[in-house]
C-alpha positions in Angstrom: -1.0 -9.3 27.5 -0.4 -11.8 24.7 -3.4 -10.5 22.8 -2.2 -6.9 23.0 1.2 -8.0 21.8 -0.2 -10.0 18.9 -2.5 -7.2 17.8 0.4 -4.8 17.9 2.5 -7.1 15.7 -0.4 -7.5 13.3 -0.9 -3.8 13.1 2.8 -3.0 12.5 3.0 -5.8 9.9 0.0 -4.3 8.1 1.6 -0.9 8.0 4.9 -2.3 6.7 3.2 -4.3 4.0 1.0 -1.3 3.0 4.0 1.0 2.9 6.1 -1.4 0.8 3.4 -2.8 -1.6 2.9 0.1 -4.0 5.3 2.7 -5.2 4.3 6.2 -4.5 3.7 8.0 -7.8 4.6 5.0 -9.8 2.8 3.8 -12.9 0.0 1.3 -12.3 1.3 -2.2 -12.0 0.7 -5.6 -10.5 0.4 -5.7 -6.7 0.2 -8.9 -4.7 -0.9 -9.1 -1.0 -0.7 -12.3 1.1 -3.7 -12.2 3.4 -4.4 -14.6 6.2 -7.8 -15.4 7.6 -7.2 -15.7 11.3 -8.9 -15.9 14.7 -7.2 -14.1 17.6 -8.1 -15.3 21.1 -7.3 -14.0 24.6 -8.2 -15.2 28.1 -8.0 -13.6 31.5 -9.2 -13.9 35.1 -7.6 -10.5 36.0 -10.6 -8.4 35.2 -14.4 -8.9 35.4 -16.1 -10.6 32.5 -17.9 -8.3 30.0 -21.4 -7.1 30.9 -22.6 -8.0 27.3 -21.9 -11.3 25.6 -19.6 -10.2 22.7 -21.2 -12.7 20.3 -24.4 -10.5 20.4 -22.4 -7.6 18.9 -20.8 -9.4 15.9 -20.8 -12.8 14.2 -17.0 -12.4 14.2 -16.7 -12.4 17.9 -16.3 -15.4 20.1 -16.8 -15.7 23.9 -16.5 -18.4 26.5 -17.9 -17.1 29.8 -16.5 -17.6 33.2 -17.1 -21.2 34.3 -17.5 -22.4 30.7 -13.9 -21.6 29.6 -11.9 -23.2 32.5 -13.7 -25.4 35.0 -10.7 -25.2 37.4 -10.8 -21.4 37.3 -14.4 -20.1 37.4 -13.3 -16.4 37.0 -11.4 -17.0 33.7 -13.1 -16.2 30.4 -12.0 -16.0 26.8 -12.8 -13.6 23.9 -12.0 -14.1 20.3 -12.3 -12.3 16.9 -11.9 -13.2 13.3 -9.8 -10.9 11.2 -7.8 -10.5 7.9 -4.1 -10.0 8.3 -3.0 -7.5 7.2 -6.1 -5.4 7.9 -5.0 -2.4 5.8 -3.3 -2.3 2.4 -2.5 0.6 -0.1 -2.4 0.5 -3.9 -2.2 3.1 -6.6 -5.2 3.8 -8.8 -5.0 1.5 -11.8 -3.1 -1.2 -10.1 -3.9 -4.8 -10.8 -4.5 -6.1 -7.3 -4.2 -9.8 -6.4 -5.2 -11.0 -2.9 -3.7 -14.4 -2.2 -5.6 -15.6 0.9 -5.0 -18.6 3.1 -7.6 -19.8 5.6 -5.9 -20.4 9.0 -8.9 -20.3 11.3 -12.7 -20.7 10.7 -14.1 -23.5 8.6 -15.9 -21.2 6.2 -15.7 -17.6 5.2 -18.0 -16.0 2.6 -15.8 -13.2 1.1 -16.2 -10.5 -1.4 -14.6 -7.1 -2.3 -16.4 -3.8 -2.7 -15.2 -0.8 -4.5 -15.3 2.8 -3.2 -18.6 3.4 -5.0 -20.2 0.3 -3.3 -20.1 -1.9 -6.4 -18.8 -5.5 -6.2 -15.3 -6.0 -7.8 -14.8 -9.6 -6.5 -18.0 -11.7 -6.4 -18.7 -13.6 -3.2 -16.8 -16.9 -2.8 -16.5 -19.4 0.0 -13.0 -19.8 1.5 -12.2 -22.7 3.8 -9.6 -23.5 6.4 -6.3 -24.9 5.1 -6.8 -23.8 1.5 -5.4 -20.9 -0.6 -7.4 -18.7 -2.8 -6.4 -15.9 -5.2 -8.7 -13.2 -6.4 -7.8 -10.2 -8.6 -9.4 -6.8 -9.5 -8.2 -3.5 -11.0 -8.3 -0.6 -8.6 -9.9 1.7 -11.1 -11.2 4.1 -8.5 -9.5 6.2 -5.9 -10.7 5.6 -2.4 -11.5 2.8 0.0 -12.0 -0.7 -1.2 -13.3 -3.2 1.4 -12.5 -6.9 1.8 -15.5 -8.3 3.6 -16.3 -11.7 5.3 -20.0 -11.8 5.6 -19.8 -15.0 7.7 -18.0 -13.1 10.5 -19.3 -9.6 9.9 -19.5 -6.9 10.5 -16.1 -7.0 12.2 -14.1 -9.2 9.8 -13.1 -6.6 7.2 -9.9 -5.3 5.7 -9.3 -1.9 4.0 -7.6 -1.5 0.7 -6.8 2.2 0.0 -6.4 3.3 -3.6 -4.5 6.5 -4.0 -4.6 8.7 -7.1 
């Protein structure tokens, strides 16, 4: 239940930030997003463990199987995922976009940003826990930019939508 609550809060926060970050129809300007690199975990003994180990599906997933997670409760297991928060942002075409990122979880994240045409607009850099990083690019294309952590891919991504 806590995981569902946390994911709901993160999703609502992302929508609020996205809605407030760029003026609709405004001239291109400077846009700053604060982005956290986080790991969300959830544990339960109320349902059966997954049939497939989630770590085989993505480097961004974590899993502690029943018996490994809680020795006193052999039915309890834990799942985890790395993510950017917010996971979705909106800018106007032409905006100067700055992503100020802080590593909360995960010792290392190899991060880059791709433009809608697949080109790289922010070269890969290593982000570490407990440190802040700022990267900038101009959203000179309309479409879907991607903030990507290749360390925890393919699931640790965020979407930056550029509107015309």
